[in-house]
C-alpha positions in Angstrom: 4.8 15.8 -23.6 1.7 16.4 -21.6 -0.9 13.8 -21.1 -4.6 14.0 -20.4 -6.0 11.7 -17.6 -9.3 11.0 -16.2 -10.2 11.6 -12.5 -13.1 9.6 -11.3 -14.6 11.2 -8.2 -16.7 8.9 -5.9 -19.7 11.1 -5.5 -21.8 10.6 -8.6 -18.9 9.0 -10.6 -18.3 12.3 -12.3 -15.4 12.1 -14.8 -13.3 15.0 -15.8 -10.1 15.1 -17.9 -7.2 17.4 -17.4 -3.6 17.8 -18.3 -1.0 18.3 -15.6 1.2 21.4 -16.1 5.0 21.2 -16.0 6.5 21.5 -12.6 10.1 22.2 -11.5 11.7 18.8 -10.8 12.2 18.3 -7.1 15.5 16.8 -5.7 16.7 15.2 -2.5 18.4 18.5 -1.7 14.9 20.0 -1.1 14.4 17.8 2.0 16.0 17.6 5.4 15.8 14.4 7.7 16.0 13.6 11.4 16.6 10.1 12.4 15.3 9.1 15.8 14.7 5.8 17.7 11.4 4.2 18.4 11.1 1.9 21.3 8.6 -1.0 21.0 6.7 -2.6 23.7 8.8 -5.7 23.5 12.1 -3.7 23.9 13.2 -3.4 20.3 14.8 -0.2 19.0 13.6 0.8 15.5 14.9 3.5 13.2 12.4 6.3 12.5 12.7 9.1 10.1 11.0 12.5 10.1 11.5 14.4 6.8 10.4 17.9 5.9 11.0 20.5 3.1 14.1 22.5 3.9 13.6 25.9 5.5 10.4 24.8 7.2 9.9 27.1 10.3 7.0 25.6 12.1 5.4 22.2 12.7 3.8 20.8 9.6 0.9 18.5 8.7 2.5 15.1 8.2 2.1 11.9 6.2 3.0 8.6 7.9 3.8 5.8 5.6 2.7 2.2 6.0 4.7 -0.1 3.7 4.2 -2.7 1.1 4.8 -6.4 1.8 8.3 -6.8 0.6 11.2 -6.2 2.8 13.8 -3.5 2.5 14.9 -0.2 4.1 12.9 3.0 3.5 15.7 5.2 4.9 16.1 8.5 2.9 18.3 8.2 -0.1 20.7 11.0 -1.1 20.4 10.1 -4.7 16.6 9.9 -5.5 13.3 10.9 -4.1 10.8 8.3 -3.2 7.2 8.7 -4.3 6.2 9.5 -0.7 8.8 12.2 -0.5 7.5 13.7 -3.7 4.0 13.9 -2.4 5.3 15.4 0.9 7.2 18.1 -1.0 4.3 18.9 -3.3 1.8 19.2 -0.5 4.2 20.9 2.0 3.9 18.1 4.5 6.4 16.4 6.7 6.9 12.6 6.2 7.1 10.0 8.9 8.4 6.5 8.3 10.0 3.7 10.0 12.3 0.8 9.1 10.6 -2.4 10.1 12.2 -4.8 12.6 15.4 -6.3 11.3 15.6 -3.8 8.4 18.1 -1.1 7.9 19.3 0.1 11.4 16.2 -1.5 13.2 16.7 -4.2 15.7 14.9 -7.4 15.5 15.0 -10.9 14.0 14.3 -9.7 10.5 11.4 -8.6 8.3 11.3 -12.1 6.9 10.2 -13.2 10.4 8.0 -10.3 11.2 4.2 -11.3 11.4 1.3 -9.0 10.3 -0.1 -8.2 13.8 3.3 -7.3 15.3 4.0 -5.0 12.2 0.7 -3.2 12.8 1.5 -2.8 16.5 5.0 -1.4 15.8 3.3 1.2 13.3 0.9 2.1 16.1 3.6 2.6 18.6 5.7 4.6 16.1 2.7 6.8 15.5 2.5 7.6 19.2 6.2 8.5 19.3 7.0 10.1 16.0 3.9 12.4 16.1 5.5 14.1 19.2 8.5 15.3 17.0 9.0 19.1 16.9 8.5 19.2 13.1 5.1 17.4 13.2 1.7 19.1 13.8 0.1 16.4 16.0 -3.5 17.4 15.0 -2.8 17.0 11.2 -1.3 13.5 10.6 -2.5 11.5 7.6 -1.7 7.8 7.1 -0.5 6.8 3.7 -0.7 3.1 2.9 1.2 1.8 -0.3 0.3 -1.6 -1.8 -0.3 -4.1 1.1 0.3 -1.2 3.4 -3.2 -0.2 2.3 -4.5 -2.9 4.5 -2.5 -1.9 7.6 -3.4 1.8 7.2 -6.9 1.6 8.5 -5.7 -0.6 11.4 -3.0 1.9 12.3 -5.5 4.8 12.1 -8.1 3.0 14.3 -8.6 5.1 17.5 -5.8 7.5 16.6 -6.3 11.2 16.0 -5.7 11.1 12.3 -6.6 13.9 9.9 -7.1 11.6 6.9 -6.0 8.3 5.2 -4.8 7.9 1.6 -4.1 4.4 0.1 -2.8 3.2 -3.2 -2.5 -0.3 -4.6 -4.6 -2.2 -2.0 -8.2 -2.7 -1.1 -10.6 -4.1 1.6 -11.7 -7.5 0.4 -10.7 -10.4 2.5 -7.2 -11.7 2.1 -8.6 -14.9 0.6 -10.4 -12.9 -2.1 -7.3 -10.7 -2.7 -5.0 -13.8 -3.3 -7.6 -15.3 -5.6 -7.7 -12.0 -7.5 -3.9 -12.2 -7.7 -4.2 -15.6 -9.2 -7.0 -14.6 -11.7 -5.0 -11.8 -13.1 -1.9 -13.9 -13.3 -3.7 -16.7 -15.2 -5.5 -14.2 -17.5 -2.6 -12.0 -18.3 0.4 -14.3 -18.5 1.9 -14.9 -22.0 1.0 -18.6 -21.8 -2.7 -18.0 -21.6 -4.8 -21.1 -21.8 -8.5 -20.0 -21.3 -9.7 -23.7 -21.5 -7.6 -24.5 -18.3 -8.3 -21.3 -16.4 -11.6 -22.6 -14.7 -9.9 -25.8 -13.4 -6.8 -24.0 -12.2 -8.7 -21.4 -10.3 -10.7 -24.2 -8.6 -7.4 -25.8 -7.5 -6.1 -22.6 -6.2 -9.3 -21.9 -4.3 -8.9 -25.2 -2.5 -5.2 -24.5 -1.8 -5.8 -21.0 -0.4 -8.6 -22.4 1.8 -6.3 -24.8 3.4 -3.3 -22.4 3.4 -5.0 -19.2 4.7 -8.1 -20.5 6.6 -6.6 -23.6 8.0 -3.2 -22.2 8.5 -1.4 -25.2 6.8 2.0 -25.0 5.4 2.4 -25.8 1.6 4.1 -29.2 2.2 1.4 -30.2 4.6 -1.2 -29.3 2.0 0.6 -31.4 -0.6 0.7 -34.4 1.7 -3.0 -34.1 2.5 -4.1 -33.3 -1.0 -1.8 -34.8 -3.6 -4.1 -33.4 -6.3 -2.9 -29.9 -5.3 0.8 -30.6 -5.9 2.4 -27.8 -7.9 0.0 -25.1 -7.0 2.4 -23.5 -4.4 5.2 -23.3 -7.0 2.9 -21.7 -9.5 1.8 -18.8 -7.3 3.3 -15.4 -7.6 5.7 -14.5 -4.7 6.7 -18.0 -3.8 10.2 -17.5 -5.3 10.9 -15.0 -2.4 10.7 -17.6 0.3 8.6 -18.3 2.2 5.9 -16.0 0.5 6.8 -12.6 -0.9 9.7 -12.8 1.6 7.3 -12.8 4.7 6.6 -15.6 7.1 3.6 -17.9 6.7 2.2 -16.2 9.9 2.1 -12.9 8.2 -0.3 -14.2 5.7 -2.3 -16.3 8.1 -2.8 -13.2 10.3 -3.7 -11.0 7.3 -6.4 -13.6 6.4 -7.9 -13.2 9.8 -8.4 -9.4 9.5 -11.7 -7.6 8.8 -10.4 -4.7 6.8 -13.8 -3.3 5.8 -14.9 -3.1 9.4 -11.7 -1.1 10.1 -12.4 1.3 7.3 -16.0 1.7 8.5 -14.5 3.1 11.8 -12.3 5.7 10.0 -14.1 9.0 10.4 -11.5 11.2 8.8 -11.4 12.0 5.0 -10.2 9.1 2.9 -8.7 8.9 -0.6 -8.3 5.7 -2.6 -6.0 5.6 -5.7 -6.4 2.8 -8.2 -4.3 2.2 -11.4 -6.3 1.0 -14.4 -3.8 -1.7 -15.2 -3.2 -2.8 -11.6 -1.4 -6.2 -11.6 -2.5 -7.6 -8.3 -5.8 -6.5 -6.8 -8.9 -6.0 -8.9 -10.8 -2.6 -9.0 -13.6 -3.7 -6.8 -11.2 -4.3 -3.9 -10.3 -0.7 -4.0 -13.7 0.7 -4.8 -15.5 -1.1 -2.0 -13.6 1.2 0.5 -14.9 4.4 -1.2 -18.5 3.1 -1.6 -18.7 1.8 2.0 -17.4 5.1 3.6 -19.5 7.3 1.4 -22.5 5.2 2.2 -21.9 5.7 5.9 -20.6 9.4 5.7 -21.5 10.7 2.3 -18.8 12.8 0.6 -16.0 11.8 3.0 -14.2 9.4 0.6 -12.5 10.4 -2.7 -11.8 8.2 -5.7 -8.9 8.6 -8.0 -8.5 6.3 -11.0 -5.3 6.7 -13.1 -5.7 5.4 -16.6 -3.0 2.9 -17.9 -1.2 2.9 -14.5 0.1 -0.3 -13.0 0.7 -1.2 -9.4 3.7 1.0 -9.0 2.0 3.9 -10.9 4.2 3.5 -14.0 2.0 3.9 -17.3 1.8 1.0 -19.7 0.4 0.5 -23.3 -1.9 -2.4 -22.1 -2.6 -4.6 -19.1 -0.5 -7.5 -20.5 2.6 -5.3 -20.6 1.8 -4.0 -17.2 1.6 -7.6 -15.9 5.1 -8.3 -17.2 6.3 -4.9 -15.9 7.4 -4.3 -19.5 8.0 -0.8 -20.9 6.5 1.1 -18.1 6.9 4.9 -18.2 7.0 6.8 -14.9 5.3 10.2 -14.9 5.2 11.1 -11.2 2.7 13.9 -11.4 -0.2 11.6 -12.4 -0.1 10.4 -8.7 1.7 13.2 -6.9 -0.2 16.3 -7.9 -3.9 15.0 -7.3 -2.8 13.4 -4.0 -1.0 16.5 -2.9 -4.0 18.7 -4.0 -6.2 16.5 -1.8 -3.7 16.7 1.2 -3.4 20.5 0.9 -7.1 20.7 1.2 -7.1 18.9 4.5 -4.7 21.3 6.2 
């Protein structure tokens, strides 16, 4: 069944509805992969992958993925296509990606010990090496940031000859604000909703995050200093994957030090920002500020795409409460793949 969706374009907030046509379903057999090694400045060897549509004869414009916060290999799968692979196929782009330190075949102490600044540096070093690949047109490389990879994307792009940046699932507010938005959405959408307690709980979390992110204190230190904040850490999303979304405290502390909006202001290439209406983590304003800032500095250079009913992973839900629980989501790849691929094709 075809669905109509609204596309909101930054310039003038014009809204137009359209239905996506049926496309032949792509498969992993439509791609070929080349695995190469990336050498980091501290001497680690990381696995890098360059992927392209089969039977490509010349260097292609390319999409370089910067990943979400959770650990796990992004090596190509023979059984299913990733969303980035679908976008690459639909736009006739090559795809560049790396397994982070300690993940997959990459050397290193482990993604659970990899801090934010080192991760960004590894991406930048990988950019310099992987864009030299024979399948890649060096003059037409676009950074694609997914989830919290949306925050590393402008930092990777800074000073590099990128042809564009596209992000989905992350914005440019401070990390402190971002985490408070996580908390606000959690408290408002969880099944055990107690509106009379929301104000007080948000105030407790603001204090906790101030000490945790700005003063770089560990949770047990905070609880010793502030007994009134006991239990806050255990109530936060992501603390079940120790220490925090599976990443070290230093990752979050360094993220809190970043000025992401300043980094976006320096991106002179075209930008696209994708937001799902039922996003479970960061609120709409965090995404929208990227487009509004760039278009204020360089009118018309940033594009906004808002996908109705879409959650963080771009599955479609009946309401924001189902999305929060990841309950009953339906995946319709073309709501993301086709408009992003259309924008990418317009860059090349």
